[in-house]
C-alpha positions as CSV (number, residue, x, y, z in Angstrom):
1,M,70.6,113.2,109.1
2,E,68.8,110.6,107.0
3,S,71.0,107.6,108.0
4,S,70.5,108.5,111.7
5,G,66.8,108.9,111.1
6,R,66.5,105.5,109.6
7,M,68.3,104.1,112.7
8,L,65.9,105.9,115.0
9,R,62.9,104.8,113.1
10,A,64.2,101.2,113.2
11,G,64.7,101.4,116.9
12,F,61.2,102.9,117.4
13,A,59.7,100.1,115.4
14,A,61.6,97.5,117.4
15,C,60.3,99.1,120.6
16,L,56.7,98.9,119.3
17,A,57.3,95.2,118.4
18,V,58.6,94.4,121.9
19,A,55.6,96.3,123.5
20,A,53.2,94.4,121.3
21,L,54.7,91.1,122.3
22,S,54.7,91.9,126.0
23,C,51.0,92.8,125.8
24,A,50.0,89.8,123.7
25,P,48.2,86.9,125.3
26,A,50.5,84.1,126.5
27,S,51.0,81.2,124.1
28,P,49.4,77.9,125.0
29,A,52.8,76.6,126.1
30,Q,53.4,79.5,128.4
31,S,49.8,79.5,129.9
32,G,49.7,75.8,130.4
33,V,46.6,75.5,128.2
34,E,46.6,72.8,125.7
35,P,46.5,74.0,122.0
36,P,43.1,73.6,120.5
37,A,42.5,70.4,118.7
38,V,41.4,70.2,115.1
39,A,39.2,67.5,113.6
40,G,40.7,64.1,114.2
41,G,42.1,65.1,117.6
42,S,45.5,66.4,116.4
43,A,46.9,69.8,117.5
44,A,46.7,72.7,115.0
45,P,49.8,72.9,112.8
46,A,52.3,75.6,113.8
47,L,52.6,78.6,111.5
48,P,55.8,78.8,109.5
49,R,58.5,81.2,110.8
50,I,59.7,83.9,108.5
51,E,63.4,84.7,109.2
52,A,65.5,87.5,107.7
53,S,68.1,86.6,105.2
54,P,71.6,86.2,106.7
55,S,72.8,88.8,104.2
56,A,70.3,91.5,105.3
57,G,72.1,94.6,106.4
58,M,75.5,93.2,105.6
59,L,76.3,95.8,102.9
60,D,75.1,98.7,105.1
61,S,77.3,97.5,108.0
62,G,80.3,97.1,105.7
63,F,80.0,100.6,104.2
64,R,79.7,101.9,107.8
65,N,83.0,100.2,108.6
66,L,84.6,102.0,105.6
67,Y,83.4,105.3,106.9
68,E,84.9,104.4,110.3
69,L,88.2,103.7,108.5
70,D,88.0,100.0,109.4
71,F,88.6,98.8,105.9
72,K,89.6,95.3,106.8
73,K,86.3,94.6,108.7
74,G,84.3,96.2,105.9
75,R,86.0,94.1,103.3
76,E,85.4,90.9,105.3
77,R,81.7,91.8,105.4
78,F,81.5,92.4,101.7
79,I,83.3,89.1,100.9
80,S,80.9,87.3,103.3
81,Y,78.0,88.9,101.4
82,Q,79.4,87.6,98.1
83,R,79.3,84.0,99.4
84,L,75.6,84.5,100.5
85,E,74.5,86.4,97.4
86,P,76.9,85.3,94.6
87,S,74.7,86.7,91.8
88,D,74.6,90.2,93.1
89,P,77.3,92.4,91.6
90,M,77.0,94.9,94.5
91,G,79.1,92.6,96.7
92,K,82.1,93.0,94.4
93,A,81.5,96.7,93.8
94,A,81.5,97.2,97.6
95,E,84.8,95.2,97.9
96,A,86.3,97.4,95.2
97,A,85.2,100.5,97.2
98,S,86.9,99.2,100.2
99,Y,90.3,99.0,98.4
100,L,89.8,102.5,96.8
101,Y,88.7,104.3,99.9
102,E,91.6,102.7,101.8
103,Q,94.0,104.1,99.3
104,F,92.3,107.5,99.3
105,N,92.7,107.6,103.0
106,A,96.4,106.6,102.8
107,K,97.0,109.3,100.2
108,G,95.1,112.0,102.1
109,I,92.5,112.5,99.3
110,F,89.7,113.3,101.8
111,T,91.5,116.2,103.5
112,S,91.4,120.0,103.0
113,D,95.2,119.8,102.5
114,F,94.5,117.9,99.2
115,F,91.2,119.4,98.2
116,L,92.1,123.1,98.7
117,N,95.5,122.8,96.9
118,D,94.9,123.1,93.1
119,Q,98.2,121.4,92.3
120,K,97.2,118.3,94.2
121,F,93.5,118.4,93.5
122,L,93.9,118.8,89.8
123,G,97.2,117.1,89.5
124,G,96.6,113.9,91.5
125,A,98.1,112.1,94.5
126,Q,101.7,111.9,95.3
127,G,103.6,108.9,93.7
128,T,104.1,107.5,90.3
129,P,101.3,105.5,88.5
130,D,103.3,102.3,89.0
131,E,103.7,103.0,92.7
132,N,100.1,103.9,93.1
133,R,98.7,100.9,91.1
134,N,95.9,99.2,93.1
135,D,95.5,95.6,91.8
136,G,92.9,94.7,94.4
137,F,90.7,97.6,93.4
138,L,91.0,97.0,89.7
139,S,90.3,93.3,89.9
140,A,87.2,93.6,92.1
141,N,85.9,96.6,90.1
142,H,86.3,94.9,86.8
143,M,84.6,91.7,88.1
144,A,81.7,93.8,89.4
145,R,81.3,95.6,86.1
146,D,81.3,92.3,84.2
147,M,78.7,90.7,86.5
148,A,76.4,93.8,86.1
149,M,76.7,93.8,82.3
150,N,75.8,90.1,82.1
151,R,72.7,90.7,84.2
152,L,71.7,93.6,82.0
153,K,71.7,91.3,79.0
154,T,68.7,89.5,80.6
155,D,67.1,92.6,82.1
156,P,68.2,96.0,80.7
157,R,66.3,97.8,83.4
158,D,67.8,95.9,86.3
159,R,68.3,98.6,89.0
160,Q,71.0,97.0,91.0
161,S,73.2,96.3,87.9
162,L,72.7,99.9,86.6
163,L,73.7,101.2,90.0
164,V,76.8,99.0,90.1
165,L,77.9,100.2,86.6
166,T,77.5,103.8,87.7
167,M,79.5,103.1,90.9
168,T,82.3,101.1,89.2
169,D,82.8,103.5,86.4
170,G,82.7,106.5,88.7
171,M,85.2,104.9,91.1
172,E,87.6,104.0,88.3
173,A,87.3,107.5,86.9
174,D,88.3,108.8,90.3
175,Y,91.1,106.3,90.5
176,D,92.4,107.3,87.1
177,A,92.2,111.0,87.7
178,L,93.4,111.2,91.3
179,I,95.6,108.1,91.9
180,V,97.3,107.1,88.7
181,K,97.0,110.5,87.1
182,K,95.5,109.4,83.8
183,Q,93.1,112.3,83.6
184,M,91.9,111.7,80.0
185,A,91.1,108.0,80.8
186,G,89.3,109.2,83.9
187,L,87.3,111.7,82.0
188,S,86.2,109.1,79.4
189,L,84.9,106.9,82.2
190,T,83.2,109.9,83.8
191,K,81.3,110.4,80.6
192,Q,80.3,106.7,80.6
193,A,79.3,106.9,84.3
194,D,77.2,110.0,83.5
195,A,75.2,108.1,80.9
196,E,74.7,105.1,83.1
197,A,73.5,107.2,86.0
198,A,71.0,108.8,83.7
199,K,69.6,105.4,82.8
200,L,69.5,104.3,86.4
201,L,67.6,107.5,87.4
202,A,65.1,106.9,84.6
203,V,64.4,103.4,85.9
204,D,64.4,104.5,89.6
205,P,64.5,108.2,90.5
206,S,65.0,107.3,94.1
207,A,68.5,105.7,93.4
208,E,70.2,108.9,94.4
209,D,73.6,107.3,95.0
210,A,74.0,107.9,91.3
211,Y,74.3,111.6,92.0
212,M,77.6,110.9,93.8
213,A,79.3,110.0,90.5
214,L,77.6,112.8,88.5
215,G,78.3,115.4,91.1
216,A,82.0,114.6,91.6
217,A,82.5,114.5,87.8
218,N,80.8,117.8,87.2
219,Y,82.6,119.5,90.1
220,V,86.1,118.2,89.2
221,I,85.8,119.0,85.4
222,G,84.1,122.3,86.2
223,S,87.1,123.2,88.4
224,L,89.7,122.7,85.6
225,P,91.2,125.8,83.9
226,S,89.1,127.2,81.1
227,Y,91.4,126.2,78.3
228,K,91.3,122.5,79.5
229,R,87.5,122.7,79.8
230,A,87.2,124.1,76.2
231,F,89.3,121.2,74.9
232,L,87.2,118.6,76.8
233,W,84.0,120.3,75.5
234,F,84.9,119.4,71.9
235,G,85.3,115.8,73.1
236,G,81.7,115.7,74.4
237,I,82.8,116.0,78.1
238,H,81.2,118.8,80.0
239,G,81.6,120.1,83.5
240,D,79.6,122.4,85.7
241,R,80.8,123.3,89.1
242,E,77.5,124.6,90.4
243,R,75.6,121.6,89.0
244,G,78.2,119.3,90.6
245,L,77.6,120.9,94.0
246,E,73.8,120.5,93.6
247,E,74.2,116.8,92.7
248,L,76.6,116.1,95.6
249,Q,74.0,117.7,97.8
250,R,71.3,115.3,96.6
251,A,73.5,112.3,97.2
252,A,74.4,113.7,100.6
253,E,70.8,114.1,101.5
254,H,69.2,111.0,99.9
255,G,72.0,108.6,99.0
256,H,72.2,105.2,100.5
257,Y,75.6,103.4,100.3
258,L,77.4,106.5,99.2
259,Q,75.7,109.1,101.3
260,V,78.6,109.6,103.7
261,F,81.1,109.6,100.8
262,A,79.0,112.3,99.1
263,K,78.7,114.4,102.3
264,S,82.4,114.4,103.0
265,W,83.2,115.2,99.4
266,L,80.6,118.0,99.5
267,A,82.0,119.5,102.7
268,L,85.5,119.8,101.1
269,A,84.0,121.2,97.9
270,C,82.2,123.8,100.0
271,E,85.5,124.8,101.5
272,R,86.9,125.3,98.0
273,E,83.9,127.5,97.3
274,H,84.3,129.5,100.5
275,Q,80.9,128.2,101.8
276,M,82.3,127.7,105.2
277,D,79.0,127.6,107.2
278,H,77.7,124.7,105.0
279,A,81.1,122.9,105.2
280,H,81.0,123.3,109.0
281,Q,77.5,121.9,109.3
282,L,78.4,118.9,107.2
283,L,81.6,118.1,109.0
284,A,79.9,118.5,112.4
285,E,77.2,116.0,111.4
286,L,79.9,113.5,110.1
287,A,82.0,113.9,113.3
288,A,79.0,113.3,115.5
289,E,77.9,110.2,113.6
290,F,81.4,108.7,113.2
291,P,83.3,109.6,116.3
292,S,85.9,106.8,115.6
293,N,86.9,108.5,112.3
294,P,89.6,111.1,113.2
295,L,89.4,112.8,109.8
296,F,86.0,114.4,110.3
297,A,87.0,115.7,113.8
298,H,90.3,117.0,112.4
299,E,88.8,118.8,109.5
300,L,86.1,120.3,111.8
301,A,88.8,121.5,114.1
302,L,90.7,123.2,111.2
303,L,87.5,125.1,110.4
304,D,87.0,126.1,114.0
305,H,90.6,127.3,114.5
306,P,91.9,128.4,111.0
307,A,94.5,130.7,112.5
308,A,96.1,127.9,114.5
309,S,96.1,125.5,111.5
310,A,97.7,128.3,109.3
311,K,100.7,128.5,111.7
312,K,101.5,124.8,111.4
């Protein structure tokens, strides 16, 4: 998988660097040879050291924590990132994701029990809107959106801000539709996220996290009963289940922050579509990469032993 490939390549590069250092000539201090003098008898000035930013990799590590279901640790990393990079709205967007994914986990959203049950999948999570209200998510999500919009006033093609808008509107659309059961509000935000994702991909076609929001929206709307889809069509909101699967596949293959989210969503969507071999492949990859996440192993076991799970 791509994230594993990046880790292997990074490890290989590190090995090459170590080998290069071990084969390099000893420094003057190590060899006991005095550094060469320059005119005037003084030693040559030392070259400046280039050090990585303390925030480098912090977002990636935080999202990995989320996919390991360690929401507290992931959130701590995102808040630390905000202190180091206060102008980057991605820090707040990531914090918002930590609250939403934690609630999705608590509500069983990322399970076949939810995804394969039309009453749950199309009707929303258990609990009233007031009981399910997530103030931490809403606050962080709105702050991230405001920061991104302010940056876009200066640079309308700012890639990071366009990505943040796509993510925040996509997450709030999922929150409205699945958690607080305001489907029409969620669909309106879905339409907005769709337009923002199109802008982002026009600026940077490699920003394939955008396909997560597009794919989820197309799949959910395309799964609605035909009479509801006809009503939404007149409101300018369209859905296409097949297109949604294709877009989720792109995010699962080439996404960055949301790659694992897309892959898990795609696996469950494949189960709905009776594409069991593909679902099994995706879940096996997720379970191997995240052994500390029991959800992936559990869903894989249900696929491997459907008769046993049916008896429960």
